[in-house]
N, CA, C, O and the ligand as a Tripos MOL2 file, in Angstrom:
@<TRIPOS>MOLECULE
protein
  277   275    70     0     0
PROTEIN
NO_CHARGES

@<TRIPOS>ATOM
      1 N         -87.7290  153.9220  -22.7360 N.3       1 MET1
      2 CA        -88.3720  153.4430  -21.5060 C.3       1 MET1
      3 C         -89.5870  154.3220  -21.2070 C.2       1 MET1
      4 O         -89.4590  155.5460  -21.1770 O.2       1 MET1
      5 N         -90.7560  153.7280  -20.9870 N.am      2 PRO2
      6 CA        -91.9510  154.5490  -20.7820 C.3       2 PRO2
      7 C         -91.8340  155.4220  -19.5410 C.2       2 PRO2
      8 O         -91.3180  154.9980  -18.5070 O.2       2 PRO2
      9 N         -92.3190  156.6440  -19.6660 N.am      3 GLY3
     10 CA        -92.3220  157.5380  -18.5170 C.3       3 GLY3
     11 C         -91.0250  158.2830  -18.3010 C.2       3 GLY3
     12 O         -90.9650  159.1960  -17.4770 O.2       3 GLY3
     13 N         -89.9910  157.9130  -19.0210 N.am      4 ARG4
     14 CA        -88.7250  158.6380  -18.8450 C.3       4 ARG4
     15 C         -88.6070  159.7340  -19.8890 C.2       4 ARG4
     16 O         -88.8120  159.5020  -21.0810 O.2       4 ARG4
     17 N         -88.2760  160.9180  -19.4310 N.am      5 ARG5
     18 CA        -88.1060  162.0130  -20.3720 C.3       5 ARG5
     19 C         -86.7000  161.9300  -20.9500 C.2       5 ARG5
     20 O         -85.7260  161.7180  -20.2280 O.2       5 ARG5
     21 N         -86.6130  162.1010  -22.2550 N.am      6 PRO6
     22 CA        -85.2700  162.1140  -22.8350 C.3       6 PRO6
     23 C         -84.5080  163.3440  -22.3630 C.2       6 PRO6
     24 O         -85.0800  164.4300  -22.2730 O.2       6 PRO6
     25 N         -83.2470  163.1880  -22.0690 N.am      7 THR7
     26 CA        -82.4480  164.3480  -21.6930 C.3       7 THR7
     27 C         -82.2140  165.1890  -22.9380 C.2       7 THR7
     28 O         -82.1350  164.6640  -24.0480 O.2       7 THR7
     29 N         -82.1050  166.4970  -22.7440 N.am      8 SER8
     30 CA        -81.9130  167.3430  -23.9060 C.3       8 SER8
     31 C         -80.5130  167.1240  -24.4720 C.2       8 SER8
     32 O         -79.5350  166.9710  -23.7400 O.2       8 SER8
     33 N         -80.4570  167.1140  -25.7770 N.am      9 SER9
     34 CA        -79.1810  166.8690  -26.4420 C.3       9 SER9
     35 C         -78.3880  168.1670  -26.5310 C.2       9 SER9
     36 O         -78.9570  169.2480  -26.3810 O.2       9 SER9
     37 N         -77.0930  168.0760  -26.7710 N.am     10 PRO10
     38 CA        -76.2990  169.2980  -26.9680 C.3      10 PRO10
     39 C         -76.8620  170.1590  -28.0920 C.2      10 PRO10
     40 O         -76.7640  171.3850  -28.0470 O.2      10 PRO10
     41 N         -77.4480  169.5260  -29.0930 N.am     11 LEU11
     42 CA        -78.0200  170.2960  -30.2000 C.3      11 LEU11
     43 C         -79.2140  171.1100  -29.7080 C.2      11 LEU11
     44 O         -79.3740  172.2740  -30.0760 O.2      11 LEU11
     45 N         -80.0600  170.4840  -28.8660 N.am     12 GLU12
     46 CA        -81.2270  171.1990  -28.3330 C.3      12 GLU12
     47 C         -80.7930  172.3430  -27.4300 C.2      12 GLU12
     48 O         -81.3870  173.4210  -27.4420 O.2      12 GLU12
     49 N         -79.7360  172.0930  -26.6380 N.am     13 ARG13
     50 CA        -79.2590  173.1640  -25.7630 C.3      13 ARG13
     51 C         -78.6760  174.3220  -26.5840 C.2      13 ARG13
     52 O         -78.8440  175.4890  -26.2300 O.2      13 ARG13
     53 N         -77.9970  173.9900  -27.6710 N.am     14 TYR14
     54 CA        -77.4450  175.0350  -28.5270 C.3      14 TYR14
     55 C         -78.5820  175.8790  -29.1020 C.2      14 TYR14
     56 O         -78.5170  177.1080  -29.1280 O.2      14 TYR14
     57 N         -79.6290  175.1830  -29.5620 N.am     15 LEU15
     58 CA        -80.7700  175.8800  -30.1470 C.3      15 LEU15
     59 C         -81.4580  176.7660  -29.1090 C.2      15 LEU15
     60 O         -81.8920  177.8750  -29.4210 O.2      15 LEU15
     61 N         -81.5560  176.2720  -27.8730 N.am     16 ALA16
     62 CA        -82.2010  177.0490  -26.8130 C.3      16 ALA16
     63 C         -81.4330  178.3370  -26.5240 C.2      16 ALA16
     64 O         -82.0290  179.3590  -26.1860 O.2      16 ALA16
     65 N         -80.1120  178.2800  -26.6580 N.am     17 SER17
     66 CA        -79.3190  179.4820  -26.3760 C.3      17 SER17
     67 C         -79.1060  180.3360  -27.6280 C.2      17 SER17
     68 O         -78.5340  181.4230  -27.5450 O.2      17 SER17
     69 N         -79.5600  179.8530  -28.7820 N.am     18 HIS18
     70 CA        -79.4840  180.6210  -30.0280 C.3      18 HIS18
     71 C         -80.8760  180.6010  -30.6710 C.2      18 HIS18
     72 O         -81.0960  179.8940  -31.6550 O.2      18 HIS18
     73 N         -81.8160  181.3770  -30.1130 N.am     19 PRO19
     74 CA        -83.2140  181.2680  -30.5490 C.3      19 PRO19
     75 C         -83.5150  181.8800  -31.9150 C.2      19 PRO19
     76 O         -84.6110  181.7040  -32.4470 O.2      19 PRO19
     77 N         -82.5560  182.5890  -32.4770 N.am     20 THR20
     78 CA        -82.8290  183.1630  -33.7990 C.3      20 THR20
     79 C         -81.8580  182.6230  -34.8390 C.2      20 THR20
     80 O         -80.7180  182.2710  -34.5330 O.2      20 THR20
     81 N         -82.3430  182.5680  -36.0780 N.am     21 CYS21
     82 CA        -81.5410  182.0880  -37.2040 C.3      21 CYS21
     83 C         -80.2990  182.9640  -37.3580 C.2      21 CYS21
     84 O         -80.3920  184.1920  -37.3640 O.2      21 CYS21
     85 N         -79.1390  182.3230  -37.4800 N.am     22 GLU22
     86 CA        -77.8920  183.0800  -37.5940 C.3      22 GLU22
     87 C         -77.6900  183.6490  -38.9900 C.2      22 GLU22
     88 O         -76.7370  184.3910  -39.2270 O.2      22 GLU22
     89 N         -78.5850  183.3050  -39.9220 N.am     23 ARG23
     90 CA        -78.4990  183.8500  -41.2780 C.3      23 ARG23
     91 C         -79.4820  184.9990  -41.4920 C.2      23 ARG23
     92 O         -79.1150  186.0450  -42.0290 O.2      23 ARG23
     93 N         -80.7430  184.7990  -41.0670 N.am     24 CYS24
     94 CA        -81.7580  185.7980  -41.4130 C.3      24 CYS24
     95 C         -82.4750  186.3870  -40.2060 C.2      24 CYS24
     96 O         -83.2150  187.3570  -40.3650 O.2      24 CYS24
     97 N         -82.2860  185.8390  -38.9950 N.am     25 GLY25
     98 CA        -82.9010  186.4110  -37.8160 C.3      25 GLY25
     99 C         -84.2960  185.9050  -37.5020 C.2      25 GLY25
    100 O         -84.8800  186.3050  -36.4950 O.2      25 GLY25
    101 N         -84.8460  185.0300  -38.3450 N.am     26 ASP26
    102 CA        -86.1240  184.3950  -38.0230 C.3      26 ASP26
    103 C         -85.9220  183.4330  -36.8360 C.2      26 ASP26
    104 O         -84.7860  183.1010  -36.4980 O.2      26 ASP26
    105 N         -87.0110  182.9890  -36.2120 N.am     27 PRO27
    106 CA        -86.8490  182.0080  -35.1310 C.3      27 PRO27
    107 C         -86.1470  180.7490  -35.6460 C.2      27 PRO27
    108 O         -86.5260  180.1940  -36.6770 O.2      27 PRO27
    109 N         -85.1320  180.3120  -34.9250 N.am     28 SER28
    110 CA        -84.3920  179.1270  -35.3650 C.3      28 SER28
    111 C         -85.1320  177.8640  -34.9560 C.2      28 SER28
    112 O         -85.7380  177.8120  -33.8860 O.2      28 SER28
    113 N         -85.0840  176.8660  -35.7940 N.am     29 VAL29
    114 CA        -85.7460  175.5890  -35.4930 C.3      29 VAL29
    115 C         -84.7890  174.4130  -35.6180 C.2      29 VAL29
    116 O         -85.0970  173.3150  -35.1530 O.2      29 VAL29
    117 N         -83.6470  174.6230  -36.2320 N.am     30 LEU30
    118 CA        -82.7330  173.5120  -36.4910 C.3      30 LEU30
    119 C         -81.3010  173.9580  -36.2700 C.2      30 LEU30
    120 O         -80.9830  175.1460  -36.3340 O.2      30 LEU30
    121 N         -80.4410  172.9800  -36.0080 N.am     31 VAL31
    122 CA        -79.0100  173.2530  -35.9410 C.3      31 VAL31
    123 C         -78.3730  172.7380  -37.2300 C.2      31 VAL31
    124 O         -78.4330  171.5490  -37.5420 O.2      31 VAL31
    125 N         -77.7650  173.6560  -37.9640 N.am     32 ASP32
    126 CA        -77.0310  173.2740  -39.1640 C.3      32 ASP32
    127 C         -75.5710  173.0410  -38.7890 C.2      32 ASP32
    128 O         -75.0540  173.6620  -37.8600 O.2      32 ASP32
    129 N         -74.9160  172.1490  -39.5130 N.am     33 HIS33
    130 CA        -73.4990  171.9190  -39.2770 C.3      33 HIS33
    131 C         -72.6880  172.5550  -40.3900 C.2      33 HIS33
    132 O         -72.8940  172.2650  -41.5680 O.2      33 HIS33
    133 N         -71.7640  173.4220  -40.0070 N.am     34 VAL34
    134 CA        -70.9570  174.1470  -40.9810 C.3      34 VAL34
    135 C         -70.1570  173.1480  -41.8220 C.2      34 VAL34
    136 O         -70.1410  173.2280  -43.0500 O.2      34 VAL34
    137 N         -69.4990  172.2120  -41.1450 N.am     35 ILE35
    138 CA        -68.7990  171.1290  -41.8240 C.3      35 ILE35
    139 C         -69.7190  169.9140  -41.8040 C.2      35 ILE35
    140 O         -70.0970  169.4730  -40.7190 O.2      35 ILE35
    141 N         -70.0980  169.3480  -42.9570 N.am     36 PRO36
    142 CA        -70.9820  168.1760  -42.9470 C.3      36 PRO36
    143 C         -70.4070  167.0810  -42.0600 C.2      36 PRO36
    144 O         -69.2410  166.7080  -42.1930 O.2      36 PRO36
    145 N         -71.2450  166.5660  -41.1440 N.am     37 HIS37
    146 CA        -70.6950  165.6660  -40.1250 C.3      37 HIS37
    147 C         -70.6590  164.1990  -40.5440 C.2      37 HIS37
    148 O         -69.8610  163.4230  -40.0170 O.2      37 HIS37
    149 N         -71.5200  163.8140  -41.4910 N.am     38 HIS38
    150 CA        -71.5510  162.4190  -41.9540 C.3      38 HIS38
    151 C         -71.5510  161.4290  -40.7890 C.2      38 HIS38
    152 O         -70.8920  160.3900  -40.8390 O.2      38 HIS38
    153 N         -72.3040  161.7730  -39.7380 N.am     39 GLY39
    154 CA        -72.4290  160.8610  -38.6070 C.3      39 GLY39
    155 C         -71.2710  160.8970  -37.6210 C.2      39 GLY39
    156 O         -71.2270  160.1000  -36.6840 O.2      39 GLY39
    157 N         -70.3320  161.8170  -37.8250 N.am     40 ASP40
    158 CA        -69.1640  161.9050  -36.9370 C.3      40 ASP40
    159 C         -69.5370  162.6890  -35.6750 C.2      40 ASP40
    160 O         -69.7930  163.8910  -35.7440 O.2      40 ASP40
    161 N         -69.5660  162.0100  -34.5230 N.am     41 ASP41
    162 CA        -69.9520  162.6540  -33.2680 C.3      41 ASP41
    163 C         -69.0930  163.8780  -32.9670 C.2      41 ASP41
    164 O         -69.5880  164.8780  -32.4470 O.2      41 ASP41
    165 N         -67.8230  163.7980  -33.2930 N.am     42 GLY42
    166 CA        -66.9250  164.9290  -33.0380 C.3      42 GLY42
    167 C         -67.4050  166.1850  -33.7430 C.2      42 GLY42
    168 O         -67.3650  167.2760  -33.1730 O.2      42 GLY42
    169 N         -67.8590  166.0340  -34.9840 N.am     43 LEU43
    170 CA        -68.3510  167.1890  -35.7350 C.3      43 LEU43
    171 C         -69.7700  167.5580  -35.3290 C.2      43 LEU43
    172 O         -70.1330  168.7340  -35.3180 O.2      43 LEU43
    173 N         -70.5860  166.5340  -34.9910 N.am     44 ILE44
    174 CA        -71.9780  166.7990  -34.6130 C.3      44 ILE44
    175 C         -72.0310  167.6710  -33.3590 C.2      44 ILE44
    176 O         -72.8390  168.5970  -33.2840 O.2      44 ILE44
    177 N         -71.1750  167.3830  -32.3730 N.am     45 PHE45
    178 CA        -71.2880  168.0550  -31.0860 C.3      45 PHE45
    179 C         -70.2630  169.1660  -30.8830 C.2      45 PHE45
    180 O         -70.1900  169.7430  -29.7990 O.2      45 PHE45
    181 N         -69.4740  169.4710  -31.9030 N.am     46 MET46
    182 CA        -68.5200  170.5750  -31.8130 C.3      46 MET46
    183 C         -69.2920  171.8930  -31.9290 C.2      46 MET46
    184 O         -69.9090  172.1620  -32.9590 O.2      46 MET46
    185 N         -69.2600  172.7080  -30.8810 N.am     47 ARG47
    186 CA        -70.0580  173.9500  -30.8970 C.3      47 ARG47
    187 C         -69.6540  174.8580  -32.0470 C.2      47 ARG47
    188 O         -70.5000  175.5250  -32.6410 O.2      47 ARG47
    189 N         -68.3680  174.8850  -32.3630 N.am     48 GLU48
    190 CA        -67.9030  175.7590  -33.4370 C.3      48 GLU48
    191 C         -68.4810  175.3250  -34.7870 C.2      48 GLU48
    192 O         -68.4940  176.0980  -35.7440 O.2      48 GLU48
    193 N         -68.9570  174.0860  -34.8480 N.am     49 ASN49
    194 CA        -69.5070  173.5660  -36.1070 C.3      49 ASN49
    195 C         -71.0140  173.7290  -36.1770 C.2      49 ASN49
    196 O         -71.6310  173.3570  -37.1760 O.2      49 ASN49
    197 N         -71.6210  174.2860  -35.1200 N.am     50 MET50
    198 CA        -73.0810  174.4230  -35.0790 C.3      50 MET50
    199 C         -73.5050  175.8240  -35.4730 C.2      50 MET50
    200 O         -72.8140  176.8080  -35.2120 O.2      50 MET50
    201 N         -74.6660  175.8810  -36.1100 N.am     51 ARG51
    202 CA        -75.2310  177.1580  -36.5250 C.3      51 ARG51
    203 C         -76.7380  177.0120  -36.4270 C.2      51 ARG51
    204 O         -77.3280  176.1420  -37.0670 O.2      51 ARG51
    205 N         -77.3630  177.8710  -35.6180 N.am     52 ALA52
    206 CA        -78.8160  177.8160  -35.4910 C.3      52 ALA52
    207 C         -79.4370  178.4650  -36.7220 C.2      52 ALA52
    208 O         -79.0760  179.5840  -37.0860 O.2      52 ALA52
    209 N         -80.3660  177.7690  -37.3580 N.am     53 VAL53
    210 CA        -81.0040  178.3040  -38.5660 C.3      53 VAL53
    211 C         -82.5020  178.0330  -38.5530 C.2      53 VAL53
    212 O         -82.9790  177.1360  -37.8580 O.2      53 VAL53
    213 N         -83.2350  178.8250  -39.3330 N.am     54 CYS54
    214 CA        -84.6570  178.5650  -39.5190 C.3      54 CYS54
    215 C         -84.7980  177.4870  -40.6010 C.2      54 CYS54
    216 O         -83.8210  177.1060  -41.2450 O.2      54 CYS54
    217 N         -86.0320  177.0050  -40.7860 N.am     55 ARG55
    218 CA        -86.2390  175.9110  -41.7280 C.3      55 ARG55
    219 C         -85.8930  176.3330  -43.1600 C.2      55 ARG55
    220 O         -85.3200  175.5550  -43.9230 O.2      55 ARG55
    221 N         -86.2460  177.5630  -43.5110 N.am     56 ALA56
    222 CA        -85.9820  178.0190  -44.8790 C.3      56 ALA56
    223 C         -84.4880  178.0520  -45.1660 C.2      56 ALA56
    224 O         -84.0400  177.5800  -46.2110 O.2      56 ALA56
    225 N         -83.7150  178.6120  -44.2320 N.am     57 CYS57
    226 CA        -82.2680  178.6750  -44.4320 C.3      57 CYS57
    227 C         -81.6660  177.2780  -44.4280 C.2      57 CYS57
    228 O         -80.7310  176.9960  -45.1780 O.2      57 CYS57
    229 N         -82.1980  176.4110  -43.5870 N.am     58 HIS58
    230 CA        -81.6470  175.0590  -43.5310 C.3      58 HIS58
    231 C         -81.8380  174.3510  -44.8640 C.2      58 HIS58
    232 O         -80.9330  173.6610  -45.3330 O.2      58 HIS58
    233 N         -83.0070  174.5150  -45.4800 N.am     59 SER59
    234 CA        -83.2080  173.8220  -46.7500 C.3      59 SER59
    235 C         -82.3110  174.4170  -47.8320 C.2      59 SER59
    236 O         -81.8570  173.7000  -48.7240 O.2      59 SER59
    237 N         -82.0530  175.7280  -47.7600 N.am     60 LEU60
    238 CA        -81.1110  176.3310  -48.7080 C.3      60 LEU60
    239 C         -79.7210  175.7330  -48.5220 C.2      60 LEU60
    240 O         -79.0330  175.4120  -49.4910 O.2      60 LEU60
    241 N         -79.3180  175.5880  -47.2540 N.am     61 LEU61
    242 CA        -77.9880  175.0400  -46.9790 C.3      61 LEU61
    243 C         -77.9140  173.5780  -47.4100 C.2      61 LEU61
    244 O         -76.8810  173.1190  -47.8980 O.2      61 LEU61
    245 N         -79.0110  172.8520  -47.2260 N.am     62 GLN62
    246 CA        -79.0370  171.4550  -47.6530 C.3      62 GLN62
    247 C         -78.8690  171.3510  -49.1640 C.2      62 GLN62
    248 O         -78.1410  170.4950  -49.6660 O.2      62 GLN62
    249 N         -79.5620  172.2440  -49.8810 N.am     63 ASP63
    250 CA        -79.4600  172.2210  -51.3410 C.3      63 ASP63
    251 C         -78.0260  172.4470  -51.7730 C.2      63 ASP63
    252 O         -77.5510  171.8740  -52.7540 O.2      63 ASP63
    253 N         -77.3340  173.3140  -51.0010 N.am     64 LYS64
    254 CA        -75.9820  173.6740  -51.3890 C.3      64 LYS64
    255 C         -75.0510  172.4670  -51.4140 C.2      64 LYS64
    256 O         -74.3380  172.2410  -52.3920 O.2      64 LYS64
    257 N         -75.0650  171.6900  -50.3230 N.am     65 ASP65
    258 CA        -74.1200  170.5750  -50.3040 C.3      65 ASP65
    259 C         -74.8160  169.2140  -50.4050 C.2      65 ASP65
    260 O         -74.1640  168.1700  -50.4480 O.2      65 ASP65
    261 N         -76.1790  169.2490  -50.4410 N.am     66 SER66
    262 CA        -76.9970  168.0460  -50.6420 C.3      66 SER66
    263 C         -76.6430  166.8820  -49.7090 C.2      66 SER66
    264 O         -76.8550  165.7180  -50.0500 O.2      66 SER66
    265 N         -76.0960  167.2130  -48.5170 N.am     67 ALA67
    266 CA        -75.7860  166.1570  -47.5660 C.3      67 ALA67
    267 C         -76.9600  165.9730  -46.6190 C.2      67 ALA67
    268 O         -77.5050  166.9670  -46.1390 O.2      67 ALA67
    269 N         -77.3700  164.7520  -46.3320 N.am     68 PRO68
    270 CA        -78.4450  164.5630  -45.3550 C.3      68 PRO68
    271 C         -78.0030  165.0080  -43.9840 C.2      68 PRO68
    272 O         -76.8310  164.8890  -43.6260 O.2      68 PRO68
    273 N         -78.9580  165.5310  -43.2050 N.am     69 CYS69
    274 CA        -78.6140  166.0550  -41.8970 C.3      69 CYS69
    275 C         -78.2670  164.9230  -40.9520 C.2      69 CYS69
    276 O         -77.9470  165.1670  -39.7890 O.2      69 CYS69
    277 ZN        -83.0310  181.8480  -41.6200 Zn       70 ZN70
@<TRIPOS>BOND
     1     1     2 1
     2     2     3 1
     3     3     4 2
     4     3     5 am
     5     5     6 1
     6     6     7 1
     7     7     8 2
     8     7     9 am
     9     9    10 1
    10    10    11 1
    11    11    12 2
    12    11    13 am
    13    13    14 1
    14    14    15 1
    15    15    16 2
    16    15    17 am
    17    17    18 1
    18    18    19 1
    19    19    20 2
    20    19    21 am
    21    21    22 1
    22    22    23 1
    23    23    24 2
    24    23    25 am
    25    25    26 1
    26    26    27 1
    27    27    28 2
    28    27    29 am
    29    29    30 1
    30    30    31 1
    31    31    32 2
    32    31    33 am
    33    33    34 1
    34    34    35 1
    35    35    36 2
    36    35    37 am
    37    37    38 1
    38    38    39 1
    39    39    40 2
    40    39    41 am
    41    41    42 1
    42    42    43 1
    43    43    44 2
    44    43    45 am
    45    45    46 1
    46    46    47 1
    47    47    48 2
    48    47    49 am
    49    49    50 1
    50    50    51 1
    51    51    52 2
    52    51    53 am
    53    53    54 1
    54    54    55 1
    55    55    56 2
    56    55    57 am
    57    57    58 1
    58    58    59 1
    59    59    60 2
    60    59    61 am
    61    61    62 1
    62    62    63 1
    63    63    64 2
    64    63    65 am
    65    65    66 1
    66    66    67 1
    67    67    68 2
    68    67    69 am
    69    69    70 1
    70    70    71 1
    71    71    72 2
    72    71    73 am
    73    73    74 1
    74    74    75 1
    75    75    76 2
    76    75    77 am
    77    77    78 1
    78    78    79 1
    79    79    80 2
    80    79    81 am
    81    81    82 1
    82    82    83 1
    83    83    84 2
    84    83    85 am
    85    85    86 1
    86    86    87 1
    87    87    88 2
    88    87    89 am
    89    89    90 1
    90    90    91 1
    91    91    92 2
    92    91    93 am
    93    93    94 1
    94    94    95 1
    95    95    96 2
    96    95    97 am
    97    97    98 1
    98    98    99 1
    99    99   100 2
   100    99   101 am
   101   101   102 1
   102   102   103 1
   103   103   104 2
   104   103   105 am
   105   105   106 1
   106   106   107 1
   107   107   108 2
   108   107   109 am
   109   109   110 1
   110   110   111 1
   111   111   112 2
   112   111   113 am
   113   113   114 1
   114   114   115 1
   115   115   116 2
   116   115   117 am
   117   117   118 1
   118   118   119 1
   119   119   120 2
   120   119   121 am
   121   121   122 1
   122   122   123 1
   123   123   124 2
   124   123   125 am
   125   125   126 1
   126   126   127 1
   127   127   128 2
   128   127   129 am
   129   129   130 1
   130   130   131 1
   131   131   132 2
   132   131   133 am
   133   133   134 1
   134   134   135 1
   135   135   136 2
   136   135   137 am
   137   137   138 1
   138   138   139 1
   139   139   140 2
   140   139   141 am
   141   141   142 1
   142   142   143 1
   143   143   144 2
   144   143   145 am
   145   145   146 1
   146   146   147 1
   147   147   148 2
   148   147   149 am
   149   149   150 1
   150   150   151 1
   151   151   152 2
   152   151   153 am
   153   153   154 1
   154   154   155 1
   155   155   156 2
   156   155   157 am
   157   157   158 1
   158   158   159 1
   159   159   160 2
   160   159   161 am
   161   161   162 1
   162   162   163 1
   163   163   164 2
   164   163   165 am
   165   165   166 1
   166   166   167 1
   167   167   168 2
   168   167   169 am
   169   169   170 1
   170   170   171 1
   171   171   172 2
   172   171   173 am
   173   173   174 1
   174   174   175 1
   175   175   176 2
   176   175   177 am
   177   177   178 1
   178   178   179 1
   179   179   180 2
   180   179   181 am
   181   181   182 1
   182   182   183 1
   183   183   184 2
   184   183   185 am
   185   185   186 1
   186   186   187 1
   187   187   188 2
   188   187   189 am
   189   189   190 1
   190   190   191 1
   191   191   192 2
   192   191   193 am
   193   193   194 1
   194   194   195 1
   195   195   196 2
   196   195   197 am
   197   197   198 1
   198   198   199 1
   199   199   200 2
   200   199   201 am
   201   201   202 1
   202   202   203 1
   203   203   204 2
   204   203   205 am
   205   205   206 1
   206   206   207 1
   207   207   208 2
   208   207   209 am
   209   209   210 1
   210   210   211 1
   211   211   212 2
   212   211   213 am
   213   213   214 1
   214   214   215 1
   215   215   216 2
   216   215   217 am
   217   217   218 1
   218   218   219 1
   219   219   220 2
   220   219   221 am
   221   221   222 1
   222   222   223 1
   223   223   224 2
   224   223   225 am
   225   225   226 1
   226   226   227 1
   227   227   228 2
   228   227   229 am
   229   229   230 1
   230   230   231 1
   231   231   232 2
   232   231   233 am
   233   233   234 1
   234   234   235 1
   235   235   236 2
   236   235   237 am
   237   237   238 1
   238   238   239 1
   239   239   240 2
   240   239   241 am
   241   241   242 1
   242   242   243 1
   243   243   244 2
   244   243   245 am
   245   245   246 1
   246   246   247 1
   247   247   248 2
   248   247   249 am
   249   249   250 1
   250   250   251 1
   251   251   252 2
   252   251   253 am
   253   253   254 1
   254   254   255 1
   255   255   256 2
   256   255   257 am
   257   257   258 1
   258   258   259 1
   259   259   260 2
   260   259   261 am
   261   261   262 1
   262   262   263 1
   263   263   264 2
   264   263   265 am
   265   265   266 1
   266   266   267 1
   267   267   268 2
   268   267   269 am
   269   269   270 1
   270   270   271 1
   271   271   272 2
   272   271   273 am
   273   273   274 1
   274   274   275 1
   275   275   276 2
@<TRIPOS>SUBSTRUCTURE
     1 MET1         2 RESIDUE 1 A MET
     2 PRO2         6 RESIDUE 1 A PRO
     3 GLY3        10 RESIDUE 1 A GLY
     4 ARG4        14 RESIDUE 1 A ARG
     5 ARG5        18 RESIDUE 1 A ARG
     6 PRO6        22 RESIDUE 1 A PRO
     7 THR7        26 RESIDUE 1 A THR
     8 SER8        30 RESIDUE 1 A SER
     9 SER9        34 RESIDUE 1 A SER
    10 PRO10       38 RESIDUE 1 A PRO
    11 LEU11       42 RESIDUE 1 A LEU
    12 GLU12       46 RESIDUE 1 A GLU
    13 ARG13       50 RESIDUE 1 A ARG
    14 TYR14       54 RESIDUE 1 A TYR
    15 LEU15       58 RESIDUE 1 A LEU
    16 ALA16       62 RESIDUE 1 A ALA
    17 SER17       66 RESIDUE 1 A SER
    18 HIS18       70 RESIDUE 1 A HIS
    19 PRO19       74 RESIDUE 1 A PRO
    20 THR20       78 RESIDUE 1 A THR
    21 CYS21       82 RESIDUE 1 A CYS
    22 GLU22       86 RESIDUE 1 A GLU
    23 ARG23       90 RESIDUE 1 A ARG
    24 CYS24       94 RESIDUE 1 A CYS
    25 GLY25       98 RESIDUE 1 A GLY
    26 ASP26      102 RESIDUE 1 A ASP
    27 PRO27      106 RESIDUE 1 A PRO
    28 SER28      110 RESIDUE 1 A SER
    29 VAL29      114 RESIDUE 1 A VAL
    30 LEU30      118 RESIDUE 1 A LEU
    31 VAL31      122 RESIDUE 1 A VAL
    32 ASP32      126 RESIDUE 1 A ASP
    33 HIS33      130 RESIDUE 1 A HIS
    34 VAL34      134 RESIDUE 1 A VAL
    35 ILE35      138 RESIDUE 1 A ILE
    36 PRO36      142 RESIDUE 1 A PRO
    37 HIS37      146 RESIDUE 1 A HIS
    38 HIS38      150 RESIDUE 1 A HIS
    39 GLY39      154 RESIDUE 1 A GLY
    40 ASP40      158 RESIDUE 1 A ASP
    41 ASP41      162 RESIDUE 1 A ASP
    42 GLY42      166 RESIDUE 1 A GLY
    43 LEU43      170 RESIDUE 1 A LEU
    44 ILE44      174 RESIDUE 1 A ILE
    45 PHE45      178 RESIDUE 1 A PHE
    46 MET46      182 RESIDUE 1 A MET
    47 ARG47      186 RESIDUE 1 A ARG
    48 GLU48      190 RESIDUE 1 A GLU
    49 ASN49      194 RESIDUE 1 A ASN
    50 MET50      198 RESIDUE 1 A MET
    51 ARG51      202 RESIDUE 1 A ARG
    52 ALA52      206 RESIDUE 1 A ALA
    53 VAL53      210 RESIDUE 1 A VAL
    54 CYS54      214 RESIDUE 1 A CYS
    55 ARG55      218 RESIDUE 1 A ARG
    56 ALA56      222 RESIDUE 1 A ALA
    57 CYS57      226 RESIDUE 1 A CYS
    58 HIS58      230 RESIDUE 1 A HIS
    59 SER59      234 RESIDUE 1 A SER
    60 LEU60      238 RESIDUE 1 A LEU
    61 LEU61      242 RESIDUE 1 A LEU
    62 GLN62      246 RESIDUE 1 A GLN
    63 ASP63      250 RESIDUE 1 A ASP
    64 LYS64      254 RESIDUE 1 A LYS
    65 ASP65      258 RESIDUE 1 A ASP
    66 SER66      262 RESIDUE 1 A SER
    67 ALA67      266 RESIDUE 1 A ALA
    68 PRO68      270 RESIDUE 1 A PRO
    69 CYS69      274 RESIDUE 1 A CYS
    70 ZN70       277 GROUP 0 **** ****
């Protein structure tokens, strides 16, 4: 809807409270999921399954399990 700001998602809020990469300490830009979520909302929004990472670490993690985010 034009003019409406999207509400921040739980992922964005997690990232805001975890501003540094949990692997290397660089500024975090993405939330990685420890357990691949495959579209499962329960896993996507489970805080214990979230890990703030920088882009470099995220691509390394993606290579590891080759699952799309
Ligand atoms: Zn990193």
